TIPA-386046 format. One record per residue (C-alpha): residue in one letter; x, y, z. Coordinates in Angstrom, 3 decimals. Layout:
BEGIN
  code        px        py        pz
     A         X         Y         Z
...
***
This chain:
BEGIN
  code        px        py        pz
     M     0.006    -0.008    -0.027
     E     1.325     3.478    -0.824
     C     1.380     6.498     1.448
     N     0.418     9.022    -1.264
     R    -3.321     8.646    -0.441
     V    -3.130    11.067     2.388
     P    -6.529    12.005     4.091
     N    -7.123    15.560     4.655
     L    -6.291    16.500     8.287
     N    -8.867    19.327     8.256
     S   -11.583    16.708     7.900
     Y   -10.926    15.378    11.301
     N   -12.466    17.710    13.680
     Y   -11.338    15.780    16.797
     I    -7.773    16.722    15.944
     R    -8.646    20.340    16.466
     E   -10.652    19.614    19.630
     G    -7.589    18.502    21.559
     S    -7.697    14.819    21.131
     R    -4.639    12.440    21.545
     I    -2.173    12.218    18.710
     E     0.689     9.797    18.708
     A     3.334     8.982    16.155
     N     3.855     5.308    15.440
     T     7.648     5.304    15.457
     T     8.371     2.903    18.407
     D     6.681    -0.053    16.786
     N     9.217    -2.609    15.489
     S     6.720    -4.879    13.946
     P     6.602    -5.157    10.248
     S     4.683    -2.329     8.716
     K     2.143    -2.418     5.948
     Y     3.608     0.728     4.537
     P     6.963     1.352     2.913
     E     9.684     2.854     5.100
     Y     9.314     6.266     3.500
     C     5.984     6.633     5.139
     K     5.081     7.870     8.611
     T     1.978     6.668    10.364
     I     0.139     8.663    13.034
     K    -2.604     7.185    15.184
     V    -5.308     9.581    16.168
     Q    -7.908     8.961    18.799
     D   -11.008    10.961    18.589
     S   -13.484    11.986    21.595
     H   -15.565     8.993    20.973
     G   -12.553     6.572    21.416
     G   -12.206     5.535    17.762
     V    -8.749     5.294    16.536
     K    -7.636     6.270    13.010
     E    -4.266     5.633    11.383
     L    -3.113     8.474     9.237
     V    -0.239     7.742     6.673
     F     2.144    10.562     5.386
     P     5.283    10.711     3.527
     K     8.179    11.162     5.945
     A     9.463    14.041     3.562
     L     6.567    16.148     4.718
     D     8.393    16.844     8.069
     L     5.141    17.393    10.025
     D     6.925    18.171    13.240
     R     8.504    21.361    11.793
     P     6.737    24.446    12.797
     K     5.080    26.353    10.074
     R     6.874    29.484     8.960
     A     5.346    32.835    10.089
     R     3.617    34.785     7.363
     T     5.521    37.992     6.402
     T     3.762    41.228     7.285
     F     4.853    44.260     5.357
     S     4.731    47.848     6.687
     P     2.693    50.343     4.802
     E     5.878    52.054     3.776
     Q     7.206    48.813     2.302
     L     3.963    48.116     0.607
     F     3.914    51.636    -0.988
     Q     7.569    51.271    -2.197
     L     6.860    47.769    -3.665
     E     3.720    48.927    -5.244
     K     5.534    51.926    -6.744
     E     8.227    49.660    -8.104
     F     5.701    47.242    -9.540
     Q     3.961    50.150   -11.456
     R     7.345    50.988   -12.955
     N     8.450    47.348   -13.689
     Q     6.505    44.253   -13.050
     Y     9.649    42.102   -13.396
     L    12.473    42.907   -10.861
     V    15.488    40.940   -11.100
     G    19.153    41.150   -10.346
     K    20.722    44.323    -8.886
     E    17.315    46.057    -8.884
     R    15.818    43.363    -6.556
     T    18.941    43.320    -4.297
     Q    18.780    47.150    -3.938
     L    15.080    47.232    -3.256
     A    15.353    44.342    -0.658
     K    18.217    46.303     1.292
     Q    16.192    49.524     0.945
     L    13.118    48.038     2.581
     K    15.088    45.826     4.949
     L    13.717    42.565     3.527
     S    15.315    39.507     2.087
     E    15.587    39.136    -1.705
     T    13.330    36.073    -1.497
     Q    10.576    38.123     0.262
     V    10.732    40.788    -2.591
     K    10.797    38.044    -5.296
     V     7.816    36.319    -3.809
     W     5.906    39.540    -3.272
     F     6.398    40.460    -6.977
     Q     5.279    37.008    -7.944
     N     2.140    37.260    -5.848
     R     1.539    40.703    -7.166
     R     1.779    39.600   -10.837
     T    -0.614    36.822   -10.098
     K    -3.000    39.383    -8.565
     Y    -2.812    41.754   -11.419
     K    -3.470    38.999   -14.123
     R    -6.428    37.639   -12.056
     D    -7.810    41.288   -11.838
     R    -7.186    42.055   -15.613
     S    -9.030    38.786   -16.471
     R   -11.882    39.648   -14.220
     D   -12.150    43.144   -15.831
     N   -12.060    41.606   -19.347
     E   -14.832    39.161   -18.548
     T   -16.945    42.070   -17.091
     A   -16.276    44.166   -20.096
     D   -17.261    41.229   -22.531
     S   -20.366    40.539   -20.707
     K   -21.254    44.400   -20.952
     S   -20.497    44.527   -24.466
     E   -22.559    41.429   -25.285
     S   -25.486    42.998   -23.364
     L   -24.967    46.154   -25.258
     A   -24.901    44.418   -28.610
     A   -27.967    42.413   -27.787
     C   -29.859    45.642   -26.844
     N   -28.611    47.419   -30.141
     I   -29.851    44.451   -32.178
     L   -33.235    44.635   -30.393
     R   -33.430    48.364   -31.016
     L   -32.720    47.932   -34.746
     L   -35.406    45.214   -34.860
     Q   -37.939    47.505   -33.302
     N   -37.230    50.328   -35.772
     Q   -37.297    47.993   -38.728
     V   -39.634    49.209   -41.596
     P   -41.244    46.198   -43.275
     R   -40.614    45.929   -46.982
     P   -43.325    45.106   -49.591
     N   -41.875    41.705   -50.333
     C   -41.122    40.863   -46.864
     T   -43.341    38.074   -45.505
     S   -41.905    37.671   -42.048
     Y   -41.924    40.801   -39.916
     L   -41.051    41.014   -36.301
     P   -43.386    43.219   -34.291
     P   -41.704    45.904   -32.212
     Y   -40.248    44.511   -28.938
     P   -42.574    45.595   -26.088
     Y   -40.230    45.613   -23.280
     S   -37.711    48.449   -22.410
     F   -34.279    48.096   -21.438
     S   -32.386    50.375   -18.893
     G   -30.591    53.101   -20.648
     Y   -32.444    52.635   -23.933
     S   -35.552    54.360   -25.128
     A   -38.201    52.593   -27.414
     S   -38.067    55.579   -29.845
***
């Protein structure tokens, strides 16, 4: 059995409610999992025991790194530089990191995240503009159909559309 089928820890409410967790590391009996797997037994508040299997490489005992909090001045300078140049590399990144008292990695990751946000916002704006232009085009077609004059040879004529649209008059 492989250890790559890892259950989502967040789905076990009893872990967050202070239940007992123990690592299965002292057991010398033959394991049903490969040696690169780590098993953890979890007992919930009802007494049920679950065995969770993880790759040892996850290093679950290591504490999570604290999230970087940027000061307003740092954010202002980073945004200002982003407006000037979305891709900051080499000396420019080193100088900005020193100026803001941040590591180069922090500056690099901030720019990566900011480019992602910029692309997401642009995509959302384009979708909104597309839907507005589609609505505008549909309204214009309906207006044209309302004002269409029947030709003598035309057997199929659409009557004027009786409903009004916001921003458009029936005339």
